[in-house]
VOGU-3710 file (C-alpha; in Angstrom, 3 decimals, decimal comma):
1> xxxxxxxxxx> 44,632/-98,198/69,768  41,605/-96,398/68,981  42,601/-92,900/67,209  40,163/-89,741/67,283  40,343/-86,731/65,332  40,115/-83,598/67,142  39,321/-79,889/65,696  39,749/-77,460/68,003  38,428/-73,690/67,013  40,108/-70,654/68,468
11> xxxxxxxxxx> 37,969/-67,083/68,665  38,235/-64,147/66,275  38,487/-61,416/68,322  41,830/-59,814/69,419  43,642/-62,007/72,559  41,410/-64,979/71,970  44,125/-67,260/71,522  46,973/-68,624/73,921  50,302/-69,751/74,518  49,266/-71,423/77,838
21> xxxxxxxxxx> 49,129/-75,531/77,590  45,723/-76,711/77,036  44,674/-80,673/77,329  41,830/-82,678/75,458  40,359/-85,133/77,354  37,180/-87,586/75,693  35,116/-89,005/78,193  32,686/-91,649/76,685  30,389/-94,591/77,934  33,002/-96,981/77,830
31> xxxxxxxxxx> 35,864/-94,774/79,972  38,455/-91,807/78,866  41,167/-91,130/76,221  44,447/-90,059/77,227  44,766/-86,476/78,376  46,657/-85,364/75,186  48,281/-81,819/75,262  47,165/-79,459/71,811  50,426/-78,642/70,878  52,303/-79,574/67,470
41> xxxxxxxxxx> 55,964/-79,522/67,185  57,214/-76,053/65,507  53,707/-74,790/64,864  51,780/-71,981/66,698  48,395/-73,825/67,829  45,462/-72,117/69,367  46,061/-68,762/67,781  43,296/-66,222/67,044  40,776/-67,239/64,462  43,154/-70,833/63,824
51> xxxxxxxxxx> 41,283/-73,915/63,790  43,441/-76,622/64,857  43,526/-80,543/64,000  44,814/-83,437/66,354  44,663/-86,994/66,946  43,823/-87,868/70,168  44,172/-91,563/71,295  42,510/-93,987/73,569  43,267/-97,993/74,526  39,424/-98,781/73,632
61> xxxxxxxxxx> 36,608/-97,248/71,779  34,938/-95,189/73,795  31,816/-95,620/72,500  28,978/-92,584/72,697  31,371/-89,509/73,215  29,612/-87,791/76,812  31,929/-85,002/76,843  34,896/-83,257/76,104  37,298/-81,895/78,712  39,633/-79,104/78,164
71> xxxxxxxxxx> 42,228/-78,304/80,828  44,200/-74,889/80,604  47,060/-74,505/82,255  49,661/-71,544/82,563  52,867/-71,575/81,080  54,780/-68,524/82,072  52,149/-65,814/82,311  48,590/-66,049/82,373  47,087/-66,145/79,014  43,704/-66,361/78,787
81> xxxxxxxxxx> 42,020/-68,320/75,490  38,821/-68,180/73,979  37,215/-71,998/72,392  34,332/-71,545/69,934  34,017/-75,132/69,565  35,709/-78,725/69,560  34,774/-81,305/66,700  35,382/-84,984/67,424  35,448/-87,539/64,240  35,392/-91,070/65,754
91> xxxxxxxxxx> 37,067/-94,246/63,948  33,786/-94,795/62,306  30,454/-92,510/62,339  29,958/-88,968/61,847  31,620/-86,119/63,325  30,192/-84,668/66,327  30,275/-81,200/67,239  30,689/-79,754/70,898  29,733/-76,016/70,956  32,113/-73,956/73,647
101> xxxxxxxxxx> 31,952/-69,950/72,889  33,455/-69,269/76,401  36,868/-68,203/77,676  38,943/-70,097/79,719  41,048/-68,592/82,448  43,574/-69,445/84,935  43,788/-73,010/85,908  40,787/-73,417/84,159  38,414/-76,759/83,357  35,424/-77,249/81,200
111> xxxxxxxxxx> 33,390/-80,155/80,197  31,325/-79,875/76,684  28,018/-81,593/76,039  27,494/-82,173/72,301  25,555/-79,468/70,825  22,363/-81,433/71,167  19,770/-79,668/73,004  18,688/-81,583/76,182  16,252/-80,737/78,509  16,372/-82,197/82,260
121> xxxxxxxxxx> 14,026/-84,990/81,538  15,983/-85,948/78,463  19,187/-87,093/80,609  18,452/-89,975/82,323  21,796/-90,987/83,328  23,152/-89,781/86,747  26,350/-88,772/85,273  24,549/-86,097/83,277  22,532/-84,840/85,953  25,095/-84,590/88,204
131> xxxxxxxxxx> 27,083/-82,380/85,264  24,350/-80,117/84,794  24,173/-79,526/88,447  27,747/-78,565/89,157  27,623/-76,349/86,237  24,691/-74,647/87,631  26,192/-74,526/90,936  29,397/-72,717/89,532  27,562/-69,957/87,486  25,511/-69,179/90,671
141> xxxxxxxxxx> 28,592/-68,768/92,291  29,992/-66,436/89,377  26,653/-64,679/88,671  24,727/-63,205/91,627  21,890/-60,548/92,079  22,273/-57,332/93,923  19,865/-54,789/94,411  20,885/-51,489/92,657  18,047/-48,868/94,073  15,265/-49,800/95,840
151> xxxxxxxxxx> 11,628/-50,138/93,535  13,570/-51,229/90,810  15,208/-54,873/89,032  17,639/-56,105/90,573  20,700/-56,415/88,520  24,230/-58,386/88,259  26,588/-58,221/91,362  29,651/-56,209/89,908  30,603/-52,632/90,810  32,233/-51,969/87,454
161> xxxxxxxxxx> 32,906/-54,049/84,226  36,380/-55,232/85,681  34,178/-57,400/88,413  32,471/-59,297/85,489  33,844/-62,648/84,221  35,257/-62,420/80,040  32,540/-64,648/79,224  29,918/-61,483/79,437  32,347/-58,669/78,664  33,132/-56,790/75,740
171> xxxxxxxxxx> 35,936/-58,576/73,440  38,641/-55,819/72,462  36,968/-54,530/69,523  33,646/-53,615/70,980  35,387/-51,814/74,086  37,917/-49,945/72,222  34,366/-48,715/69,862  32,612/-47,919/73,412  35,389/-45,978/74,994  36,442/-43,974/72,223
181> xxxxxxxxxx> 32,984/-42,886/70,748  32,196/-40,720/73,518  35,533/-39,288/73,854  35,290/-38,436/70,403  31,819/-37,042/70,641  32,768/-34,764/73,455  36,171/-33,825/72,284  35,891/-33,596/68,356  32,503/-33,766/67,063  30,274/-31,441/69,811
191> xxxxxxxxxx> 33,321/-29,025/69,950  34,747/-29,380/73,677  34,624/-25,094/73,939  30,872/-25,334/74,285  31,414/-28,411/76,801  32,877/-25,695/79,080  30,329/-23,259/78,604  27,740/-23,787/81,440  25,174/-21,395/82,185  26,095/-19,339/78,805
201> xxxxxxxxxx> 22,391/-19,302/77,143  22,112/-19,326/73,109  21,435/-16,067/71,675  18,529/-17,760/69,335  16,816/-20,415/68,185  19,327/-20,469/64,902  22,507/-20,486/67,200  21,886/-24,139/67,762  22,946/-24,538/64,544  26,678/-23,919/65,700
211> xxxxxxxxxx> 26,910/-27,700/67,345  24,200/-29,185/65,046  26,386/-29,419/61,842  29,171/-31,236/63,223  27,591/-34,805/62,681  24,625/-34,816/60,060  21,313/-37,187/60,735  19,267/-36,924/57,566  15,952/-37,183/60,025  17,825/-34,145/61,850
221> xxxxxxxxxx> 17,946/-32,214/59,123  14,007/-32,723/58,780  13,630/-32,050/62,529  15,164/-28,262/62,067  12,918/-27,728/58,937  10,096/-29,162/60,680  10,064/-29,255/64,726  8,025/-26,221/64,989  5,142/-27,514/63,122  2,241/-29,018/64,864
231> xxxxxxxxxx> 1,852/-31,770/62,694  5,244/-32,704/63,410  5,245/-32,501/66,890  2,261/-35,141/66,397  4,109/-37,131/64,519  6,404/-37,981/67,044  4,352/-39,492/69,397  3,695/-42,398/66,425  7,288/-42,591/64,965  9,702/-40,811/67,185
241> xxxxxxxxxx> 12,194/-41,639/69,580  9,429/-42,721/72,066  6,640/-43,771/70,086  5,433/-45,974/73,372  2,590/-43,561/75,236  0,578/-42,263/73,114  -2,924/-44,006/73,655  -6,700/-43,534/72,360  -8,851/-41,326/74,459  -12,501/-41,919/74,926
251> xxxxxxxxxx> -13,196/-39,909/77,900  -11,321/-36,200/78,954  -10,008/-36,953/82,550  -11,143/-34,307/85,005  -7,712/-33,562/85,627  -7,495/-31,872/81,925  -10,384/-29,988/81,425  -10,754/-29,148/77,862  -13,818/-28,208/76,380  -15,368/-28,065/72,953
261> xxxxxxxxxx> -15,646/-24,294/73,256  -11,864/-24,308/73,653  -10,795/-26,269/70,293  -13,926/-26,912/68,316  -12,136/-24,502/65,775  -9,368/-27,058/65,236  -11,880/-29,799/64,744  -13,376/-28,946/61,693  -16,918/-28,463/63,185  -17,282/-31,350/65,057
271> xxxxxxxxxx> -17,005/-32,109/68,463  -15,132/-33,899/71,089  -17,947/-36,372/71,936  -18,071/-37,059/68,121  -14,497/-37,347/67,423  -13,828/-39,701/70,521  -16,704/-42,085/69,231  -14,585/-42,327/65,920  -11,095/-43,221/67,337  -9,775/-39,979/66,062
281> xxxxxxxxxx> -8,889/-38,189/69,819  -5,700/-39,456/71,255  -3,848/-38,650/74,532  -0,303/-38,283/76,084  -0,342/-38,162/79,758  3,012/-37,650/81,458  1,799/-38,428/85,133  4,769/-40,545/86,051  6,988/-37,413/86,187  4,478/-35,699/88,608
291> xxxxxxxxxx> 5,875/-34,256/91,505  9,692/-35,192/90,537  12,208/-33,236/92,326  14,563/-31,546/89,183  17,848/-32,105/89,247  20,369/-29,046/90,634  23,388/-28,895/88,601  26,108/-26,399/89,735  24,022/-25,025/92,043  21,236/-24,431/89,420
301> xxxxxxxxxx> 17,618/-25,589/89,888  16,580/-27,587/86,635  12,681/-28,177/85,998  10,597/-31,214/85,015  6,899/-30,598/84,181  4,214/-33,445/84,045  2,025/-32,372/81,098  -1,184/-33,904/79,588  -1,408/-33,204/75,409  -5,127/-33,928/73,650
311> xxxxxxxxxx> -4,261/-34,776/69,934  -6,667/-35,158/66,938  -6,058/-37,576/63,891  -7,220/-35,106/61,272  -8,416/-36,263/57,656  -5,301/-36,343/56,328  -4,015/-38,875/59,228  -1,948/-36,062/61,038  -2,029/-36,314/64,497  -2,512/-32,462/65,533
321> xxxxxxxxxx> -2,252/-31,082/69,039  -5,037/-29,722/70,432  -4,242/-28,733/73,958  -1,681/-29,011/76,346  -1,406/-28,683/80,206  1,759/-28,465/81,523  0,684/-30,132/84,896  -1,430/-32,681/86,651  -3,250/-30,745/88,583  -6,058/-28,220/87,041
331> xxxxxxxxxx> -6,185/-24,555/88,604  -5,861/-21,091/87,525  -1,538/-21,471/87,661  -1,843/-24,484/85,460  -3,354/-22,953/82,201  -4,399/-25,120/79,251  -2,231/-23,993/76,146  -3,874/-23,556/72,440  -2,724/-23,567/68,954  -4,549/-20,284/68,984
341> xxxxxxxxxx> -2,249/-18,782/71,803  0,411/-16,350/70,646  3,350/-18,113/68,954  5,978/-18,306/71,454  3,640/-19,336/74,364  2,413/-22,412/71,962  5,942/-23,160/70,994  6,888/-23,171/74,344  4,385/-25,575/75,556  5,280/-27,923/73,258
351> xxxxxxxxxx> 9,101/-27,675/73,912  8,049/-28,586/77,692  6,187/-31,548/76,135  9,200/-32,513/74,261  11,758/-32,154/76,964  9,352/-34,368/79,686  9,026/-36,876/76,460  12,867/-36,826/76,711  12,754/-37,794/80,792  10,315/-40,500/80,286
361> xxxxxxxxxx> 11,765/-41,943/77,089  15,433/-42,058/78,817  14,496/-43,518/82,297  11,240/-45,046/81,675  10,794/-46,761/78,196  14,696/-46,833/77,582  16,571/-47,843/80,888  13,668/-49,424/82,530  11,784/-50,963/80,025  14,778/-52,569/78,095
371> xxxxxxxxxx> 17,918/-52,499/79,513  16,906/-53,118/83,116  14,251/-55,874/81,906  16,911/-57,398/79,696  19,325/-57,905/82,599  16,999/-59,811/84,503  16,437/-62,099/82,063  20,092/-62,412/81,092  21,370/-63,221/84,440  18,682/-65,803/85,326
381> xxxxxxxxxx> 19,456/-67,536/82,182  22,987/-68,071/83,063  21,949/-68,657/86,668  19,471/-71,666/85,869  19,819/-73,029/82,803  23,060/-75,269/81,756  24,406/-74,615/78,231  22,893/-77,692/76,802  19,397/-76,736/77,979  17,697/-75,608/74,865
391> xxxxxxxxxx> 16,412/-71,916/76,274  19,914/-71,386/77,209  20,686/-71,886/73,420  17,745/-69,881/72,316  18,160/-67,026/74,550  21,936/-66,565/75,153  22,323/-64,948/71,776  19,937/-61,995/73,117  21,991/-61,145/75,901  25,190/-60,363/74,511
401> xxxxxxxxxx> 27,255/-57,577/76,274  23,950/-56,553/78,180  25,443/-57,274/81,440  28,640/-54,997/80,653  26,657/-52,162/79,297  24,399/-52,034/82,055  27,261/-51,803/84,646  29,259/-49,269/82,378  26,106/-47,124/82,217  25,361/-47,618/86,224
411> xxxxxxxxxx> 28,851/-45,799/86,476  29,120/-43,401/83,530  25,891/-42,538/82,545  23,626/-42,943/85,690  25,910/-42,528/88,545  26,333/-39,529/90,705  29,118/-37,713/88,561  27,480/-39,315/85,124  26,593/-37,816/81,889  22,459/-37,735/83,123
421> xxxxxxxxxx> 23,794/-36,096/86,464  25,442/-33,374/84,708  22,784/-32,460/82,264  19,600/-33,908/82,547  16,466/-32,559/84,332  15,716/-35,749/86,019  18,844/-36,949/86,551  20,181/-36,809/90,341  17,362/-37,777/92,757  14,498/-37,691/90,237
431> xxxxxxxxxx> 16,116/-40,375/88,553  15,403/-42,857/91,061  12,123/-41,624/91,642  11,262/-41,713/87,918  12,686/-45,199/87,512  10,486/-46,751/90,628  7,163/-45,219/88,994  8,072/-46,416/85,719  8,346/-49,965/86,788  5,080/-49,441/88,842
441> xxxxxxxxxx> 3,294/-48,475/85,374  4,728/-51,771/84,039  2,010/-54,843/83,952  3,311/-58,212/81,956  0,704/-57,000/79,229  2,594/-53,763/78,675  5,903/-55,622/78,114  3,934/-57,797/75,535  4,059/-55,683/72,440  0,345/-56,709/70,680
451> xxxxxxxxxx> -1,026/-56,724/74,649  0,409/-53,349/74,849  -0,887/-51,865/71,587  -4,746/-53,606/72,338  -4,617/-51,764/75,928  -3,802/-48,531/74,451  -6,055/-48,774/71,774  -4,058/-47,366/69,341  -5,074/-49,992/66,525  -6,834/-47,110/64,389
461> xxxxxxxxxx> -3,876/-44,575/64,661  -2,949/-44,240/60,876  0,600/-44,123/59,961  1,967/-45,699/63,131  4,659/-46,993/61,823  6,290/-48,609/65,050  3,059/-50,517/65,398  2,768/-51,887/61,921  6,638/-52,774/61,895  6,507/-54,202/65,205
471> xxxxxxxxxx> 3,755/-56,395/64,815  5,354/-58,339/61,866  8,707/-58,727/64,249  6,255/-59,781/66,874  5,031/-62,195/65,015  8,356/-63,444/63,255  9,770/-63,864/66,924  6,842/-65,878/68,159  6,558/-68,090/64,824  10,885/-69,026/65,253
481> xxxxxxxxxx> 9,891/-69,617/69,233  7,170/-71,684/68,616  9,165/-73,708/66,238  12,313/-74,088/67,393  10,966/-74,625/70,792  8,370/-77,338/69,461  11,252/-79,462/68,521  12,015/-80,180/72,629  8,647/-79,239/74,036  6,244/-81,802/72,302
491> xxxxxxxxxx> 3,503/-81,141/74,978  2,312/-79,247/77,882  3,958/-82,131/80,049  7,040/-81,173/78,734  6,802/-77,954/79,842  5,545/-78,530/83,195  8,453/-81,437/84,146  10,949/-79,346/83,078  12,472/-78,242/86,895  15,456/-75,909/85,412
501> xxxxxxxxxx> 13,051/-73,855/83,341  10,671/-73,495/86,222  13,571/-72,349/88,503  14,510/-69,936/85,643  10,827/-68,077/85,685  11,176/-68,174/89,611  14,537/-66,615/89,800  12,955/-63,738/87,461  10,191/-63,323/89,128  10,723/-63,777/92,959
511> xxxxxxxxxx> 14,550/-62,520/92,505  15,515/-60,225/89,757  11,655/-58,781/90,381  11,680/-59,286/94,071  11,041/-55,129/94,320  8,195/-55,203/92,126  5,449/-57,249/93,621  2,955/-55,382/91,246  4,693/-55,983/88,311  4,938/-59,623/88,567
521> xxxxxxxxxx> 1,306/-60,170/89,799  0,218/-60,369/86,339  3,412/-62,906/85,318  2,863/-66,464/85,017  4,099/-68,129/88,370  5,243/-71,329/86,548  5,142/-72,259/83,061  2,352/-74,967/82,194  1,346/-74,659/78,986  3,415/-74,657/75,869
531> xxxxxxxxxx> 1,531/-71,512/74,860  2,697/-69,343/78,249  6,104/-70,543/77,959  6,558/-69,712/73,955  4,555/-65,954/74,716  7,016/-65,598/77,433  10,279/-66,377/75,327  8,480/-63,857/72,384  8,374/-61,208/75,029  11,912/-61,644/76,307
541> xxxxxxxxxx> 13,813/-61,847/72,769  11,479/-58,816/71,566  12,198/-56,774/74,231  15,980/-57,289/73,923  16,218/-56,711/70,220  13,229/-54,811/68,708  11,939/-52,743/71,552  15,464/-51,391/72,005  15,859/-51,199/68,725  12,962/-48,889/68,744
551> xxxxxxxxxx> 13,641/-46,306/71,822  17,648/-46,505/71,091  18,397/-46,068/67,672  16,457/-42,774/66,760  18,088/-40,976/69,886  20,564/-38,767/67,971  18,122/-38,349/65,343  15,589/-36,724/67,607  17,629/-35,003/69,895  20,320/-33,786/68,011
561> xxxxxxxxxx> 18,002/-30,455/67,275  18,558/-29,873/71,224  15,308/-27,475/70,979  13,116/-30,102/69,739  14,043/-32,603/72,929  15,357/-30,419/75,437  17,365/-32,795/78,027  16,523/-30,307/80,697  14,449/-26,592/81,154  16,358/-23,957/83,200
571> xxxxxxxxxx> 13,235/-22,374/84,234  9,792/-23,075/85,789  6,747/-23,864/83,039  4,746/-20,795/82,700  2,056/-20,340/85,032  -0,054/-17,909/82,941  -0,531/-17,634/79,545  1,305/-13,877/79,559  3,658/-13,474/76,148  6,748/-14,794/76,256
581> xxxxxxxxxx> 9,870/-13,707/74,678  12,428/-15,176/72,867  15,069/-13,838/75,524  12,794/-15,847/78,113  12,999/-18,996/75,833  16,229/-19,364/75,499  17,186/-18,628/79,032  14,272/-21,676/79,539  16,273/-24,167/76,769  19,294/-26,029/77,890
591> xxxxxxxxxx> 22,785/-24,005/77,728  25,659/-24,240/75,575  27,230/-26,749/77,611  24,153/-28,947/78,337  23,380/-28,781/74,657  26,702/-30,000/73,842  26,660/-32,995/75,855  23,100/-33,496/74,924  24,177/-34,172/71,618  27,532/-36,007/72,646
601> xxxxxxxxxx> 25,601/-38,505/74,487  22,637/-39,161/72,801  25,304/-39,758/69,345  27,273/-41,975/71,712  24,194/-44,251/72,333  22,421/-44,018/68,971  24,632/-44,361/66,425  25,293/-47,624/64,198  27,516/-49,770/65,822  30,265/-51,392/63,856
611> xxxxxxxxxx> 30,381/-55,052/65,325  26,549/-55,461/65,636  24,733/-58,943/64,700  21,372/-58,635/63,593  18,399/-60,056/65,040  18,292/-63,716/63,842  22,027/-64,290/62,649  24,061/-66,076/65,555  28,018/-65,872/64,687  27,904/-68,870/67,406
621> xxxxxxxxxx> 26,320/-71,885/66,837  24,520/-73,125/69,704  21,855/-75,409/68,036  23,687/-78,274/65,712  20,396/-80,534/64,797  19,604/-80,246/61,066  15,866/-79,760/62,214  16,964/-76,249/64,262  19,158/-75,532/61,589  16,264/-75,216/58,805
631> xxxxxxxxxx> 14,098/-73,508/61,393  16,980/-70,492/62,064  17,323/-70,349/58,153  13,388/-69,779/58,019  13,583/-67,341/60,377  15,919/-65,432/58,761  13,985/-65,420/55,412  10,934/-63,855/57,315  12,844/-61,486/58,356  14,235/-60,576/54,937
641> xxxxxxxxxx> 10,728/-60,591/53,468  9,634/-58,027/56,708  12,688/-56,048/55,339  11,743/-55,751/51,946  8,287/-54,862/52,703  9,342/-51,982/54,949  11,778/-50,894/52,353  8,898/-50,606/49,906  6,895/-48,767/52,302  9,786/-46,154/53,146
651> xxxxxxxxxx> 10,152/-45,430/49,250  7,043/-43,558/49,227  7,519/-41,663/52,432  9,329/-38,209/52,773  10,303/-39,250/56,374  11,545/-42,897/56,666  10,685/-44,961/59,524  13,287/-47,495/59,900  14,101/-48,173/63,647  12,336/-51,570/63,619
661> xxxxxxxxxx> 13,929/-52,460/60,231  15,562/-56,008/60,367  18,930/-54,835/59,400  18,683/-52,210/62,191  17,703/-54,670/64,848  20,686/-55,814/66,834  19,815/-59,298/68,688  20,725/-58,113/71,887  21,014/-54,810/74,218  24,716/-53,896/73,360
671> x> 24,713/-50,246/73,795
//
C-alpha cells in the first residue's frame, strides 16, 4: 500500500466551507487511488479558510499524477464549497500543486490538472486531450453569448446576477458592499429629501453646496474653486474623467468655421495656421452625440448637444478654450461662442460641453470602451481556454467579477427603470444610439493605447499625465506578457499551432463582436506571430485594468460639483448670443433630484473599493512554475517603480493625477 499526503485548501470568503461529503481520488499514469472521504473523526473539515491534510492510499505507486478528482455529495441540505487548491505529496519526490479556485455545487465533480501551464500541443496523451475537450464542452454549455442590443458587443446569457454560476459571481463581502453603497448614498450621504424633489431648480450656483458637502473629495473641492476658469476647463480634457477624446488639430473643419479674426486676441498675436504648425491647437469633437434624442424624464424633455471645442496650448502649457460651437452644423442658429462673450453666456457654452462630455464618457468610453469590451474577452476565455492553458492563467485574474458587475449594470443602471434612464440626458432611447455610434467609432488601433495616442496626435500635449502614466503601465504590462508568455510560446510556430488560442480569438471576433463588422475589420483574424499575440494580450489586460481605472476612478471627483459635469440639461442649447440670466442657467442645469442622484451614483461607482485586488497582485496562484513566479515578481517590482515616479511627480503638483497610479488600478473591471 502506498500513502500520499494530500492537502486541501478551502476559500477564505464567507460561506466557502461546506458540511457536504467531499471525496478525493488521485489519478495517475499507473491507475487510481482509493476514493477517500475528506473527513476526520470529531474534526470540522473544509471550513472557511482551512488548510486540511489527509492520507490517501493506493494499492500501488501511481507514477506521475495526472489529476486530482474531487466529488461533492449532498449531506443534509445543499452546501456549496469553494476549493482553492489541492497539494499532493507522493512518498518520494516534491509536492505537486493542483490549482482549483472554483465552486463545487450540488453533486459536483471536478478533475484538477497540476499547475504547470500546458498548450494543446504539450498534451500528447489522448486522455489529456479528452480532458481538455470535456472541460470546454461543459463551460460552453454554462457560458453562452447573447445579443443585448443591436450594434454593440454581445454579453453573457443571463437576465440577472442570480443566473450566473458561482464561479463568476461576487463573493459575499463584495455583494454586501455593492448593494449597501448605493442605498447609503441615496439615503444618507446625499439627503433623501432632494431625491424626491424632481423639477425643483436650485436658486443659485452656490446652492449646490447643500448636497456637495456630504462626502468630500479633494479634487471635488478644487473643482468648486476653479470650475469657471478657462484653464481648468481645458485641463479636464487632459486629466479629468474623460481624457480620451482630445486630439491635435491640423486643419480647422469646415463644419466649425473659426477664423483668426474671432480668436487672434487669445493667441498672443499669433495665427491659427502658425499655432497649428507648432502643434499647439487641439480640438474636441462630440460628433458621436449628433442627432441623439434627449431623454424624457417624468414627461419632461431633456437635451443633448454635440459640440466642437477648439483649444490652444499656451506658453504656460495651459490648454485654453478658444471657441465653442454647440452643434455639428454651422449656421445662424448655431453661433460660435468665444471667451470674449458675456460672462454667463460663455459659462453656459462651457457647461454644455461638460454635459456632453458626461454623456460620451459614461456611455462611450466607460461602458462601451471598457466594460463591454472586457466582457467579450472574459466570456471567450471561459468558453475556449481550459484551466491548464497558459492564457487562461494569464487572463483569468483580469476577468474577476466583470460578468456580474455588467449584468447588474444592465438592470440597475442601464435598464428601463435604471439610474441612467432616471437622470441622464442620453438615457432611454438615446443610450442605444450613443452606444452604437461609439462602437462604430472604435478601431483596433483605438483600443491599443500607444496607437490611440499616436492617431490622436497628442504626443506634444504638455502635462498630459493620463498619457505619461498610461504609457508606463502599458510598457510594464507588455514586458510582463512577453516574458511570461515567452515561457510557453518559443516561436511563431507555437502560436500558429495552438488551436485553442485560435478558437479563442475566433470567439472574440466572430461571436463577441459579431454585431460590429467595422470594428473587427482591423483586428487580427488569427494569431500568426508572437508579436501580434503579445500585443493583443497586452491590450486586453490594459483595457480591463488601467484604462478602466482612468475612466472610472475619477467619476465622483469631477461630477460631485454638478455644474461642472451635468448629467442632463433641461433646456435646449442657446441659438443666439443673447445674454442669459442666472435664472435661465439654473433652469437648464439638473434639478435637485437629478443632482442628488448624479452625486450618488458617481460616488457609488467611483469610490475606492474595500476589497480590490491591485494590478499585478494575485490572490489566486494560477502559475506555479518557478520561472513564471519570478516574472510575476518582476512585474510587481516594475509597478512599484512606476508608483514611486508618479508619487514624486505628484508632490510638485497642486492637483495630483492618481487614476493611473498602480495602487489605484484594479486587476479587473469589478465596479
